[in-house]
C-alpha positions as a printed NumPy array, in Angstrom:
array([[ -0.78 ,  28.942,  -7.606],
       [ -4.127,  29.769,  -8.518],
       [ -5.329,  31.335, -11.991],
       [ -8.666,  32.525, -13.41 ],
       [ -7.886,  32.782, -17.319],
       [ -4.2  ,  32.843, -16.665],
       [ -4.546,  35.801, -13.788],
       [ -2.92 ,  34.916, -10.797],
       [ -5.164,  35.272,  -7.81 ],
       [ -6.593,  34.149,  -4.426],
       [ -9.152,  31.497,  -4.765],
       [-11.781,  33.439,  -2.633],
       [-11.345,  36.286,  -5.261],
       [-12.192,  33.812,  -8.358],
       [-15.722,  34.922,  -8.79 ],
       [-14.816,  38.617,  -9.201],
       [-11.743,  37.891, -11.385],
       [-13.946,  35.486, -13.426],
       [-16.73 ,  38.27 , -14.271],
       [-13.859,  41.038, -15.035],
       [-11.899,  38.83 , -17.414],
       [-14.959,  37.2  , -18.875],
       [-16.014,  41.068, -19.641],
       [-12.506,  42.149, -20.757],
       [-12.335,  38.908, -23.271],
       [-15.548,  39.715, -25.011],
       [-14.047,  43.004, -26.167],
       [-14.578,  41.78 , -29.891],
       [-17.427,  39.351, -30.046],
       [-20.785,  39.955, -31.579],
       [-23.407,  41.08 , -29.366],
       [-21.274,  42.325, -26.586],
       [-23.477,  45.266, -26.056],
       [-26.213,  43.155, -25.027],
       [-23.942,  40.867, -23.114],
       [-22.637,  44.001, -20.927],
       [-26.17 ,  45.038, -20.27 ],
       [-27.065,  42.067, -18.839],
       [-23.955,  41.625, -16.668],
       [-24.226,  45.148, -15.224],
       [-27.765,  43.57 , -13.549],
       [-25.931,  40.489, -12.882],
       [-25.152,  39.113,  -9.511],
       [-21.969,  36.547, -10.106],
       [-21.336,  34.432,  -7.202],
       [-18.395,  31.797,  -6.847],
       [-18.279,  28.368,  -5.082],
       [-16.14 ,  25.373,  -4.864],
       [-17.615,  21.943,  -4.773],
       [-14.917,  20.089,  -2.937],
       [-16.588,  16.66 ,  -2.914],
       [-16.755,  17.014,  -6.671],
       [-13.599,  19.392,  -7.082],
       [-15.875,  21.543,  -9.504],
       [-15.504,  25.247,  -9.318],
       [-19.056,  26.896, -10.009],
       [-19.464,  30.301, -11.599],
       [-23.131,  31.338, -10.941],
       [-24.69 ,  33.986, -12.735],
       [-28.068,  35.244, -11.365],
       [-30.203,  37.521, -13.92 ],
       [-32.96 ,  39.503, -12.406],
       [-36.267,  37.787, -13.473],
       [-37.122,  40.697, -16.125],
       [-34.698,  38.575, -18.293],
       [-36.181,  35.562, -20.046],
       [-35.221,  32.201, -21.343],
       [-34.059,  33.782, -24.946],
       [-31.632,  35.9  , -22.509],
       [-30.057,  33.208, -20.526],
       [-29.607,  31.385, -23.783],
       [-27.964,  34.189, -25.314],
       [-25.554,  34.552, -22.269],
       [-24.749,  30.993, -22.419],
       [-23.992,  31.166, -25.977],
       [-21.95 ,  34.239, -25.754],
       [-19.989,  33.166, -22.576],
       [-19.275,  29.587, -24.468],
       [-17.723,  31.917, -27.143],
       [-15.842,  34.034, -24.732],
       [-14.129,  30.916, -22.994],
       [-13.345,  28.822, -26.461],
       [-11.834,  32.2  , -27.808],
       [ -9.281,  32.302, -24.795],
       [ -5.749,  30.891, -24.98 ],
       [ -5.76 ,  30.293, -20.964],
       [ -7.914,  27.837, -18.889],
       [-10.817,  29.1  , -17.261],
       [ -9.485,  28.057, -13.73 ],
       [ -6.038,  26.299, -12.888],
       [ -3.878,  25.52 , -10.109],
       [  0.005,  25.306, -10.882],
       [ -1.035,  25.482, -14.331],
       [ -3.113,  22.582, -14.287],
       [ -6.685,  23.209, -16.004],
       [ -9.407,  22.397, -13.146],
       [-13.115,  21.37 , -13.856],
       [-15.577,  23.88 , -13.699],
       [-19.15 ,  24.884, -14.575],
       [-21.313,  28.341, -15.288],
       [-24.622,  28.365, -14.099],
       [-26.778,  30.819, -15.857],
       [-30.49 ,  31.472, -14.085],
       [-33.233,  34.551, -13.817],
       [-35.552,  32.519, -11.932],
       [-35.668,  33.525,  -7.872],
       [-36.057,  30.398,  -5.767],
       [-39.242,  31.289,  -3.173],
       [-38.176,  30.617,   0.524],
       [-40.832,  28.611,   1.99 ],
       [-39.681,  29.307,   5.369],
       [-39.394,  32.941,   4.962],
       [-41.847,  34.493,   7.747],
       [-43.216,  31.599,   9.16 ],
       [-41.889,  32.678,  12.809],
       [-44.049,  35.428,  12.673]])
């Protein structure tokens, strides 16, 4: 059975549960109001890289957030993860490899509008 921070889940729901749990686990952390405001505006996605067997949690912030905001979020999430007694993601209670990617840069689609 898959678990995210100890919560049983269907692998498809990993991103949603990760987001909910990271917010819940942040309840006693300094800087939480800033973190919550950023998470309200963030788009959280989840992928599984089957070749490298690594789970990817991707946080895309609006472009108005700069590098200081991204660094704050990185440091905050690291504190939350280190403060948890459960692995970020596990299968049959075996911790899995994962990464968290945070960005506020939007990639330009160079192909958009070429067929007009």
